[in-house]
C-alpha positions as CSV (number, residue, x, y, z in Angstrom):
1,M,-42.0,-2.8,12.7
2,S,-40.4,-5.9,11.3
3,T,-38.0,-7.8,13.6
4,D,-34.4,-7.7,12.2
5,P,-31.0,-6.8,13.4
6,R,-31.4,-3.1,12.5
7,H,-33.7,-2.6,15.5
8,H,-31.2,-3.9,18.1
9,R,-28.9,-0.9,17.9
10,P,-28.8,1.5,20.9
11,S,-30.8,4.0,20.6
12,A,-48.7,23.2,-19.9
13,G,-46.6,26.1,-21.2
14,R,-45.3,27.4,-17.8
15,A,-45.5,23.9,-16.5
16,R,-43.5,22.5,-19.4
17,S,-40.9,25.2,-19.3
18,G,-40.5,25.0,-15.5
19,L,-39.8,21.3,-15.5
20,A,-37.8,21.5,-18.7
21,A,-35.6,24.0,-17.0
22,A,-35.3,21.7,-13.9
23,A,-34.4,18.8,-16.2
24,A,-31.9,20.9,-18.1
25,V,-30.2,21.8,-14.8
26,G,-30.2,18.2,-13.8
27,L,-28.6,17.2,-17.1
28,A,-26.1,20.0,-16.9
29,I,-24.6,18.7,-13.6
30,L,-24.4,15.1,-14.7
31,S,-21.2,13.2,-15.5
32,P,-18.7,10.4,-17.0
33,G,-18.2,9.5,-20.7
34,V,-18.1,7.2,-23.6
35,G,-15.3,5.1,-24.9
36,A,-14.0,6.3,-28.2
37,A,-15.2,4.4,-31.3
38,Q,-12.7,2.0,-32.8
39,A,-12.3,2.2,-36.6
40,P,-13.8,0.4,-38.4
41,P,-16.3,-2.0,-36.7
42,P,-17.2,-3.2,-34.2
43,P,-19.2,-0.2,-33.1
44,V,-18.8,1.3,-29.7
45,P,-21.2,-0.5,-27.2
46,V,-22.7,2.8,-25.9
47,D,-23.2,6.3,-27.2
48,T,-24.3,9.6,-25.6
49,P,-28.0,10.2,-26.4
50,A,-29.0,13.4,-28.2
51,L,-30.9,15.9,-26.0
52,Q,-33.5,16.6,-28.7
53,G,-35.4,13.5,-29.9
54,E,-33.9,11.0,-27.5
55,V,-33.9,12.6,-24.0
56,F,-36.7,15.0,-24.9
57,N,-38.6,12.3,-26.7
58,E,-42.3,12.1,-27.6
59,F,-43.3,10.7,-24.3
60,V,-41.4,13.4,-22.3
61,E,-42.9,16.2,-24.4
62,G,-46.4,14.8,-23.8
63,A,-45.6,14.5,-20.1
64,F,-44.7,18.2,-20.0
65,E,-47.5,19.4,-22.2
66,G,-50.2,17.4,-20.4
67,G,-48.9,17.8,-16.9
68,E,-49.6,20.4,-14.3
69,F,-48.3,21.8,-11.0
70,G,-49.8,20.4,-7.9
71,T,-52.0,22.5,-5.7
72,G,-50.5,24.1,-2.6
73,D,-52.0,21.5,-0.4
74,E,-50.6,18.7,-2.5
75,I,-47.1,20.2,-2.6
76,L,-47.0,20.9,1.1
77,G,-48.6,17.6,2.0
78,A,-45.9,15.7,0.0
79,L,-43.2,17.4,2.1
80,R,-44.7,16.2,5.4
81,P,-43.3,12.8,6.4
82,N,-46.6,11.3,7.6
83,D,-48.0,9.0,5.0
84,P,-49.8,6.2,6.8
85,F,-49.0,3.9,3.9
86,Y,-45.7,3.1,5.6
87,A,-47.3,1.5,8.7
88,E,-46.1,-2.1,8.6
89,P,-48.5,-5.0,9.1
90,P,-47.3,-7.8,11.4
91,L,-45.6,-10.7,9.5
92,T,-46.7,-14.2,10.2
93,G,-43.4,-15.7,9.1
94,A,-45.1,-17.7,6.3
95,E,-44.8,-14.9,3.7
96,K,-42.4,-15.6,0.9
97,P,-39.8,-13.1,-0.3
98,G,-41.5,-10.8,-2.8
99,T,-44.9,-11.1,-1.2
100,L,-46.8,-7.9,-2.0
101,L,-48.3,-6.5,1.3
102,K,-50.0,-3.4,0.0
103,T,-50.2,-1.0,-2.9
104,K,-51.2,2.6,-3.1
105,R,-52.0,4.5,-6.3
106,V,-50.1,7.8,-6.3
107,D,-49.3,10.8,-8.5
108,V,-45.7,11.3,-9.6
109,M,-44.6,14.7,-8.5
110,F,-41.2,16.3,-8.8
111,T,-40.4,19.9,-7.7
112,G,-44.1,20.4,-7.5
113,F,-44.9,19.3,-11.1
114,K,-47.1,16.3,-11.9
115,P,-46.2,14.9,-15.4
116,A,-49.0,13.5,-17.5
117,N,-49.2,10.0,-18.9
118,L,-47.5,8.3,-16.0
119,E,-49.2,5.8,-13.7
120,A,-47.6,5.1,-10.4
121,Y,-47.9,3.0,-7.2
122,K,-46.2,2.8,-3.9
123,I,-45.6,-0.8,-2.9
124,M,-44.8,-2.5,0.4
125,Y,-43.4,-6.0,0.2
126,V,-41.5,-8.7,2.1
127,T,-37.8,-9.2,1.5
128,T,-35.0,-10.7,3.5
129,G,-32.0,-9.5,5.4
130,N,-28.3,-10.0,4.6
131,D,-28.7,-13.7,5.3
132,G,-31.4,-14.2,2.6
133,V,-33.6,-15.8,5.2
134,T,-34.6,-13.3,7.9
135,P,-37.9,-11.6,6.8
136,T,-38.1,-7.8,6.8
137,I,-40.2,-5.2,5.0
138,S,-39.3,-2.8,2.2
139,T,-41.2,-0.2,0.2
140,G,-40.7,1.2,-3.2
141,I,-42.4,2.8,-6.2
142,V,-43.5,1.5,-9.6
143,M,-43.9,4.0,-12.5
144,I,-45.5,2.9,-15.7
145,P,-45.7,5.1,-18.9
146,V,-49.2,5.3,-20.3
147,D,-48.5,5.0,-24.1
148,G,-51.1,2.6,-25.4
149,V,-49.2,-0.5,-24.5
150,P,-50.9,-2.5,-21.7
151,A,-48.9,-3.0,-18.5
152,S,-49.0,-6.8,-19.1
153,E,-46.8,-6.3,-22.2
154,K,-44.3,-3.9,-20.7
155,K,-40.6,-4.5,-20.3
156,V,-39.4,-3.7,-16.8
157,I,-36.4,-1.9,-15.4
158,G,-35.3,-2.7,-11.8
159,Y,-33.7,0.7,-11.2
160,Q,-31.6,1.4,-8.1
161,E,-30.8,5.1,-7.8
162,A,-27.7,6.7,-6.3
163,N,-29.6,6.4,-3.1
164,D,-27.1,6.8,-0.3
165,S,-29.3,8.2,2.5
166,V,-29.3,6.6,5.9
167,G,-32.3,8.6,7.2
168,A,-36.0,8.1,6.8
169,Y,-38.3,9.7,4.2
170,C,-35.2,10.2,1.9
171,H,-35.9,7.4,-0.5
172,P,-37.4,6.9,-4.0
173,S,-41.1,6.4,-3.0
174,T,-40.8,9.8,-1.3
175,Q,-38.7,11.5,-3.9
176,W,-41.0,10.7,-6.8
177,T,-44.2,11.7,-4.9
178,G,-43.0,15.2,-4.0
179,G,-40.8,14.8,-1.0
180,D,-37.1,15.4,-0.5
181,P,-36.9,17.5,-3.7
182,L,-33.3,18.5,-3.4
183,D,-31.9,14.9,-3.3
184,G,-29.2,14.4,-5.9
185,A,-30.4,10.8,-6.4
186,S,-33.7,11.9,-8.0
187,W,-32.0,14.7,-10.0
188,S,-29.5,12.2,-11.4
189,A,-32.3,9.9,-12.4
190,L,-34.2,12.4,-14.6
191,G,-32.3,11.7,-17.8
192,P,-32.3,7.9,-17.5
193,L,-36.0,7.9,-16.6
194,A,-36.8,10.1,-19.6
195,L,-35.1,7.6,-21.9
196,M,-36.7,4.5,-20.2
197,F,-40.2,6.0,-20.3
198,G,-39.6,7.0,-23.9
199,K,-39.0,3.4,-24.8
200,G,-42.1,2.4,-22.9
201,Y,-40.4,0.6,-20.0
202,A,-42.1,0.3,-16.6
203,V,-39.7,1.2,-13.8
204,V,-39.5,-0.4,-10.3
205,I,-37.4,1.3,-7.7
206,S,-36.9,-0.1,-4.2
207,D,-36.4,2.1,-1.1
208,V,-34.1,-0.7,0.2
209,G,-36.0,-0.8,3.5
210,N,-39.2,0.9,4.7
211,D,-38.8,4.5,3.7
212,A,-40.4,5.7,6.9
213,D,-38.4,3.5,9.3
214,P,-36.9,5.9,11.8
215,D,-34.0,3.6,12.5
216,P,-30.9,4.0,10.3
217,H,-31.3,2.4,6.9
218,G,-28.8,-0.3,5.8
219,V,-28.6,0.9,2.2
220,F,-24.9,0.1,1.8
221,A,-25.3,-3.6,2.7
222,A,-24.9,-5.2,-0.7
223,K,-26.8,-8.5,-0.1
224,F,-29.7,-6.8,1.6
225,A,-29.9,-4.2,-1.2
226,G,-29.8,-7.0,-3.8
227,H,-32.5,-8.9,-2.1
228,A,-34.6,-5.8,-1.8
229,Q,-34.3,-5.0,-5.5
230,L,-35.1,-8.6,-6.6
231,D,-38.1,-8.8,-4.2
232,A,-39.4,-5.4,-5.4
233,L,-39.5,-6.8,-8.9
234,R,-41.2,-10.0,-7.7
235,A,-43.8,-7.9,-5.9
236,A,-44.4,-5.4,-8.7
237,T,-44.8,-8.2,-11.4
238,S,-47.0,-10.4,-9.3
239,G,-50.1,-9.6,-11.3
240,G,-51.6,-7.2,-8.7
241,A,-52.7,-3.6,-9.2
242,T,-49.7,-2.6,-11.3
243,G,-50.8,-5.0,-14.1
244,L,-47.2,-6.1,-14.7
245,V,-46.8,-9.8,-15.1
246,P,-44.3,-12.4,-13.7
247,Q,-42.8,-13.3,-17.2
248,A,-42.0,-9.7,-18.0
249,P,-38.5,-9.2,-19.5
250,I,-36.4,-7.3,-16.9
251,A,-33.2,-5.3,-16.9
252,L,-31.3,-4.3,-13.7
253,F,-29.9,-0.8,-13.6
254,G,-27.9,0.6,-10.7
255,I,-25.7,3.6,-10.1
256,A,-23.4,4.6,-7.3
257,G,-25.0,3.4,-4.0
258,G,-27.7,1.7,-6.1
259,G,-25.1,0.0,-8.2
260,V,-24.0,-1.9,-5.2
261,G,-27.5,-3.4,-4.8
262,A,-27.9,-4.0,-8.6
263,A,-24.6,-5.8,-8.8
264,S,-25.4,-7.9,-5.8
265,A,-28.9,-8.6,-7.3
266,A,-27.3,-9.7,-10.6
267,E,-24.9,-12.0,-8.8
268,M,-27.6,-13.6,-6.6
269,Q,-30.5,-13.7,-9.1
270,A,-30.0,-17.2,-10.4
271,G,-30.1,-18.7,-6.9
272,Y,-32.3,-16.2,-5.1
273,A,-35.0,-15.3,-7.7
274,P,-34.4,-17.7,-10.7
275,E,-38.0,-17.1,-11.9
276,L,-37.3,-13.5,-12.8
277,N,-36.6,-13.0,-16.5
278,V,-33.5,-10.8,-16.2
279,K,-32.0,-10.1,-19.6
280,S,-29.2,-7.6,-18.7
281,T,-27.6,-5.5,-16.0
282,V,-26.1,-2.1,-16.1
283,L,-23.6,-1.1,-13.3
284,E,-22.6,2.5,-13.3
285,G,-20.0,4.1,-11.0
286,M,-20.6,1.9,-8.0
287,V,-18.4,1.0,-5.1
288,I,-16.9,-2.4,-5.8
289,D,-14.5,-2.8,-2.8
290,Q,-15.6,-0.7,0.1
291,R,-12.1,-0.9,1.7
292,N,-10.6,0.6,-1.4
293,F,-13.4,3.2,-1.5
294,M,-12.6,4.2,2.0
295,R,-9.0,4.8,1.1
296,T,-9.9,6.8,-2.0
297,A,-12.7,8.9,-0.7
298,D,-11.2,9.6,2.8
299,G,-10.1,13.2,2.8
300,S,-11.6,14.0,-0.5
301,V,-14.8,15.8,-1.5
302,G,-16.6,12.5,-0.7
303,S,-15.4,12.2,2.9
304,G,-18.9,12.6,4.2
305,F,-20.2,9.9,1.9
306,A,-17.5,7.5,3.0
307,F,-18.5,8.1,6.6
308,A,-22.2,7.6,5.7
309,T,-21.2,4.3,4.1
310,L,-20.1,3.0,7.5
311,L,-23.4,4.1,9.0
312,G,-25.3,2.4,6.2
313,L,-23.5,-0.9,6.8
314,E,-23.9,-1.1,10.6
315,P,-27.7,-1.8,10.6
316,W,-26.9,-5.2,9.2
317,Y,-23.5,-5.6,10.9
318,P,-24.2,-4.4,14.5
319,E,-20.9,-5.9,15.6
320,M,-19.2,-2.9,14.0
321,R,-20.1,-0.9,17.1
322,I,-19.2,2.3,15.4
323,D,-20.1,4.7,18.3
324,D,-17.7,2.9,20.6
325,K,-14.9,3.7,18.2
326,L,-15.7,7.4,17.6
327,N,-14.5,10.4,19.5
328,P,-17.1,13.0,20.6
329,V,-16.9,14.9,17.3
330,G,-17.3,11.7,15.4
331,R,-20.3,10.6,17.5
332,A,-22.0,14.0,17.1
333,L,-21.6,13.8,13.3
334,A,-22.8,10.1,13.2
335,D,-25.9,11.0,15.2
336,E,-26.7,13.8,12.8
337,Y,-26.1,11.7,9.7
338,R,-28.2,8.8,10.8
339,G,-31.4,10.8,10.6
340,Q,-30.6,12.8,7.5
341,C,-30.9,12.5,3.7
342,Q,-27.7,12.6,1.7
343,M,-28.4,16.0,0.3
344,P,-27.0,18.3,1.7
345,A,-26.0,16.5,4.9
346,Y,-23.2,14.3,3.5
347,F,-21.4,17.3,1.9
348,T,-20.8,18.9,5.3
349,A,-17.5,17.1,5.8
350,P,-15.5,17.6,2.6
351,F,-11.8,16.9,2.7
352,V,-12.0,15.8,6.4
353,P,-9.6,12.9,7.1
354,L,-11.9,10.4,8.7
355,R,-9.2,9.3,11.2
356,L,-9.9,12.5,13.0
357,L,-13.4,11.2,13.9
358,F,-12.1,7.9,15.5
359,S,-10.6,7.8,19.0
360,S,-7.8,5.4,17.7
361,G,-6.7,7.9,15.1
362,Q,-7.0,5.0,12.5
363,S,-8.5,5.4,9.1
364,P,-11.7,3.3,8.9
365,A,-10.1,1.4,6.1
366,D,-7.7,-0.1,8.6
367,I,-9.9,-0.7,11.7
368,P,-9.7,-4.5,12.3
369,E,-13.4,-4.9,13.3
370,F,-14.5,-3.6,10.0
371,Q,-12.4,-5.9,7.7
372,H,-14.9,-8.8,7.6
373,V,-17.6,-6.3,6.6
374,Y,-15.6,-5.0,3.7
375,D,-14.9,-8.6,2.7
376,D,-18.5,-9.6,2.8
377,N,-19.6,-6.7,0.6
378,R,-16.9,-7.0,-2.0
379,L,-18.6,-7.4,-5.4
380,G,-17.6,-10.2,-7.8
381,G,-18.1,-13.2,-5.6
382,Q,-20.5,-14.8,-8.1
383,A,-20.8,-14.5,-11.9
384,P,-24.2,-13.0,-13.0
385,R,-26.3,-15.1,-15.3
386,S,-27.5,-12.0,-17.2
387,K,-25.3,-9.9,-19.6
388,V,-23.6,-7.1,-17.8
389,L,-22.4,-3.7,-18.8
390,I,-19.9,-2.0,-16.5
391,S,-19.4,1.8,-16.9
392,S,-17.2,3.8,-14.5
393,C,-14.5,6.4,-14.8
394,S,-11.7,5.0,-17.0
395,K,-9.0,6.8,-15.0
396,D,-8.6,8.3,-11.6
397,D,-8.4,11.8,-13.1
398,S,-11.2,13.9,-11.6
399,P,-12.9,14.7,-8.3
400,M,-15.7,12.4,-9.5
401,S,-13.3,9.5,-9.4
402,L,-14.1,8.2,-5.9
403,V,-14.1,4.6,-7.0
404,P,-10.6,3.3,-8.2
405,A,-10.8,2.7,-12.0
406,Q,-8.9,-0.6,-11.6
407,D,-11.7,-1.9,-9.3
408,S,-14.1,-1.8,-12.3
409,R,-11.7,-3.6,-14.6
410,D,-11.1,-6.2,-11.9
411,L,-14.8,-6.8,-11.5
412,A,-15.2,-7.2,-15.2
413,A,-12.4,-9.8,-15.2
414,R,-13.9,-11.7,-12.3
415,Y,-17.3,-11.8,-14.0
416,R,-15.8,-13.0,-17.3
417,A,-13.8,-15.7,-15.5
418,G,-17.1,-17.0,-14.2
419,G,-18.7,-17.1,-17.6
420,T,-20.7,-13.8,-17.7
421,D,-21.0,-11.9,-21.0
422,V,-19.4,-8.6,-19.9
423,T,-19.2,-5.3,-21.8
424,Y,-16.8,-2.8,-20.2
425,A,-17.5,0.7,-21.5
426,P,-15.5,3.1,-19.3
427,S,-16.4,6.8,-19.2
428,D,-14.1,9.9,-19.6
429,C,-14.4,11.7,-16.3
430,D,-11.5,14.1,-17.0
431,L,-12.2,17.7,-16.0
432,K,-11.0,18.8,-19.4
433,R,-14.0,17.0,-20.9
434,L,-16.3,18.7,-18.4
435,F,-15.3,22.1,-19.8
436,A,-15.2,21.0,-23.5
437,D,-18.4,18.8,-23.5
438,P,-20.4,19.3,-20.3
439,Y,-23.5,17.6,-21.7
440,G,-21.6,14.5,-22.7
441,W,-19.6,14.5,-19.5
442,G,-22.8,14.8,-17.5
443,T,-25.2,12.5,-19.2
444,D,-22.7,9.6,-19.3
445,L,-22.0,9.9,-15.5
446,F,-25.6,8.7,-14.8
447,G,-25.7,5.9,-17.3
448,M,-27.8,7.5,-20.0
449,Q,-25.5,6.2,-22.7
450,T,-26.4,2.6,-21.6
451,I,-30.1,2.6,-22.3
452,D,-29.8,1.7,-26.0
453,W,-27.6,-1.3,-24.9
454,I,-30.4,-2.4,-22.6
455,D,-32.9,-2.0,-25.5
456,R,-30.7,-4.2,-27.8
457,N,-30.6,-6.9,-25.2
458,F,-34.3,-6.8,-24.8
459,A,-34.6,-7.3,-28.5
460,E,-32.5,-10.5,-28.6
């Protein structure tokens, strides 16, 4: 294992219809919306994609028609957390961030189905901890549509999913090779990936740590997540087995937990990885100020996710000493969460006031020892060099509004003040829209309306 602060804590027809149905279910449960068009020009910056022709595009139809279900052995094997790929080689200390340590050609498999015309690789690479210096290891997955365009000519998306899991074998390189099939992060990514692959983009997704690391994963530490995303792009485009090249045009895309890493990556890219050709960044529904998130999510349907956020910060902030502050019920829940994937585990504490888990009776938003951690992870400290599109709920008007709407507006203002070209395209999360337009409400929640904006910026 790598040495870093995380290890110092105490202890065909049927095939097509089957996956189409799965995708339809995924799309049906999606969410937020599109800003209303202003009359006349300028046109709205984003627009909800049509299901037929855009989401179910030529590539997706071919992936269904030419794909097949895995064998029983393949499906069961993918569910077993024992891939030797994740064994870490020792680091010498001379490796640069983004060094590709190993690559494994894999089949993409989701709910037992293997789509056609998609090349994929698991990757292991060197990244750095919160300080940007301490070397550590991360894994990830690269998926490349086979559409006649060579990999060396592909545009690349650095996609960070709504990956909020603290446990092992819960992350994208497992999700997209047949494991953890119920995780909402992968289901929420079906629509965006369909649009990305339809445009011919290669997609690089970091696990934000070694997927198989049994210690809790620091997925909520913004700087670490940003380094992991940038270094995954460095590794994937280093001219190795993937065929992607260093000069490839890149867009960063992040949502929810992944949006924290994508925002941090965009903020740090000019200083940390200036050689990457990042054209634009999409930030969708992410936590901007974790202190505010704690106050909003505490006692809501997202209480479990707020508690998991603390556990996903501690690996890089061991001074939080969360166990010392919890009562017996809180410690039991923390012990369970640390080894679990987000689905369904983090939904086991809805509407629980988190103060009931702490011996002091304080909300975690107010615990003094946590304040510097919230400050260190607040987004907006640097202005990104790339163009940025921010999309989040326009109002605090639904159970999906766990991030205060004002936080997104404030982030846009901070970025603009620093010189970033920012497009703010808030979504309509109102429950009335859910019932009136469930498709639009759902697709916009996961950023599907932003892919054309990415495409326009690639063309410039």
